[in-house]
N, C-alpha and C positions, 0 to 999 in steps of 0.2 A: 152495646159498649164492649161486652166481652168478646164479641166477634172481631171488633176493631183491634182490641188488644192482642188477640191471637194472630191476626195478620201482621201486625207490627213485629211481634215476637218472631214469626217465621221469617220475615224479611231480614231481621237482625241476625238470626242464626245461620241463614243460608247466604253466603257471599255471592255477589253478582258474578255472572259468567266472566266479565272482563277482568275482574280481580283474580279469578282462578287462572285465567290464561296468562296474565302478567306474572303471577307467582310461579307458574310452571316454566315460563320462559326464563325468568330470573334464575331459577334453580338449575335449569339445563345449561344456561350460559355460565353460571358459577362452576358447575361440574366440568364443563369443557375447558374453561380457563384454568382450572386447577390441574387438569390432566396435561394441558399444554405446558404450564409452568413446571410441572413435575418432570415431564419428559425432557424439556429444555434444560432444566437444572441437572438432571441425571446425565444427559448428553455432554454438557459443558464440563461436569466433574470428571467423567470418564476420559474425555479428550485431554483435559488438563493433566490427568494422571499419566496418560500415554505420552504426551509431549514432555512432561517433566522427568519421568523415570524410565521410560522405555524407548521411545522412538520419536524423533523430531518431525512428526508427520501429523497433519490434521486428518480427520476421518474423510473429509471431502473438501474440495476447493471451489469447484465450479458447478453450482447447481442453481438455476434461475427459473422462476415461474415463466418469465418471458424475457427473451434477450432483445435488447434495443438494437435497432438497425441504424447504421451510419448512412448519412446522405451520400449519394454517389460521388459528389465532388470531394468529400473528405476521404472516402475510401480510395479514390484514385490517387490522392496524395500519399496515402499510407502504402499503397502498392508500389508506387514509383520511388519513394524516398526513404522508406524505413526497412532496412534489410532484415531486422529481427522478425518482423511480421511475415516476411516472405518465407522464412524457414519453419513456420508453424504449420501444423496439420490443419485441415479444413475446419474441424471442430474447434481447435484452439484459436483459429482466426476469428470465428464467430464470437467466442468468449472474449477475445481481445477487443473486438469492435464494441461489444456490449460495455466493457469497462471504459474504453476510450470515450464513449458517448457520455458517460457519467461526468468525466472531467470537463468535457466541452460544454455540458449543460450547467454544471454547478460552480465552475471556476470563472471568475471575472478576469478577462484579459485586457490589460491596460497598456496602450502604446504611449510612451512618454515623449517620443520625438517623431515617430511615424505611425501611420495607421497599422493596426494589427491585421495580418493577413490570415487566410485559412491555413496556409502552410505553417505559420508560426503556432497557431493553436493546436494543429494536429501533431506536429513534431514534439512539442513540449508535453502534451497530454500523452502521447505514445511513450515517451520516456518514463513517465509515472506509471503507465499501465504495464510497461515491461518490467520495471523493478518490483512491482507488487504482484506480478502475475502468479507467483507461487503461493500467495496467501489468500485466504478467504476474506480477510479484512483489508480492503484495498483503497479505501477512500481518503486516506491521509487527512484526518480530521483537522489538523492544525493549519491547513491551507484552504483559503477561499478566494485567493486572487493571484495573478501572475503579472508582474510589471516588467515591461520590455523596453530597454533602451537600444538605440542603434549600435552604439559602441560602448567602451568602458565608461563608467559614470562615477560621480563622486558620491560615496556612501555616507549618509549622515550618521549611520550606526557606528561606523569605525573611523569616521573622519579621514577617509583616504579614497583613492581611486579603486574601483572594483570592477571585476568582470561578471560577478554573480554572487548571490548570497541567499540564504534562507533567513528572512526577517521575521522572527517569532512575535515581535511586538505588533506587527501588522498582518500576521497570518499570511505572509506573502513569499513567493519565490520571485527573485529579481534576476534578470539576465541581460547581459549585453548580447544582442542577437548575433553580432559579428562573431563573437567568441563561442556562442552556443553552436552555431553552424560549423565552425572550425572543428569542434569536438567530434562531429560526425563525418566531416569531409576527410579528416585524417584519422583513419580507423585503427591504427596500430601504434599510436604514441602514448597510450595509457593516460590520456588526458581528455576527459569528456565533461564539460562544464555542467550539462544537464543532469548527467548521472550523479556527479559529485554533490550538487545542491539538493537534488531530490532525496538522496540518501540521508543528508542532514535532516531534512524535514521528516522522513520516515522514522529516523532514529528518535527524534524528539517526540513524535506522535506515539511511538510504541512505548517509550518510557512512561507516558501518561496512562496508557491503556493496559499495562502489563498484568494488572490484577484480574482482568476479565477477558483478555484477548489471547487466544492460543497462537495467533499469528505473531503477536508481539513477543510471546514467550519463545517461540522458535527463533526469532531474530536475536533477541537479547541473550537468551541462554546459550545459543550457539556462539555468539560473539564472546561471551564470558569463557566458554570452553576454549575458544581460539586464543584469547589473551593468556589464559592459564597455560596452554600448550607452549606458547612463546616464552613466558616467564620462567618456566621450569626447564627450559633447554637453552643453555648458554650457546651451544653450537648453532642452533636455529636462530637465536636472537642475533648472533654475530653475522650470520649469513644474510639475514634480513637487512641489516644496516649497511653492509659492505658490498652486496651484490650489484647494486646500481639498478636493479630491476624496479624497485619502488623509489619514487622521487622523495627527496628529503622532507618534503612537506608532510608526508605520512606520519612522521614521528613528532609532530607538534603536540598532539594530544590524542585521546582515544577517538574523539569525533572525527578528526581528520584521518586518523589511521583507518577507520572502517570505510570512509568514503573513498580513500585512495585504493584500498584493497578491492572494493567493488569496481572501481574504474578499470583496474588491471584485469579483473575477472571478466568483465564485459568485453574489453577490447582485445586482449591477447590470451584467451583461455588455454590454448595449447601450450604456449610458453609458460604460463602460470602453473599448469598441471605438471609440466616437466621439471621446472625449477623448484617448486614448493608444493609437492603433492599433498601433504598433510594439511597445509593451510588452504590450498585450493578446495579440498574436500569440506573443510569447515565453512568456507564462504558459500559453497554450493548448498550445504545444509542450511546455512543461515538464511539464504534467499529462497530455499526450497525449489531450486532450479533443476528440473528434470525434463527439459524440452529444448528445442531449437539447437541441438548439438552440444549443449553444455554438460 
């Protein structure tokens, strides 16, 4: 009887090997997770300090464990029809393709009157990839679908005919394909529907993520600096409204102002830089554009 008691006591005091292994694994996992969270938190804090107080630059923009590859058919459309892509370096092109593939995979493309083509998907996705190319956070979380009409359509949101819109209620970009294409076919009229509506979506998305995204901080803080620059200079404000370089729609509100500024920046950068160098520099900072000749 005493021998049996001794055996039971020994089994109770000495944990089974499996329990020891699981405990060690749990401890190691906890330590690793703690280290990762600490490093990530420190990195985010330091980057926020840098962006807020010193320089509107993230520590890095394009670092991927594995870059997605575009199907040949999509890459061919990109090469033939999207001039911005052609001006990128080889490495930048690979990063651009990686990001483009995200939109193609994660956005639902809906044709309201005609079938959605590969060209439609690529050119709309490429517009988003272009405008977010200077940021690490590029996914535009408030968008999950793109609705495409053949021509101008009746918008239930504003009860009027539209060429395009960012519909936040449906997490959707909506385009008249005729007018979207016109925006790229005429490259120097400072009117690009795709750019205009994508900037609206980015602006809204960044407003929601400002507290944790340094990409959002760069966009929003730079735009705040830009508006402060304009508001404190009567000469500059007067020139903005009378030069004729920016269309009148820019002065409807701040959301339209930023979208029109970016349209001009994308379409006629040399003229923009010449006419309004300080504003051009702020828009460039806001988009973190340091590539493709901008």
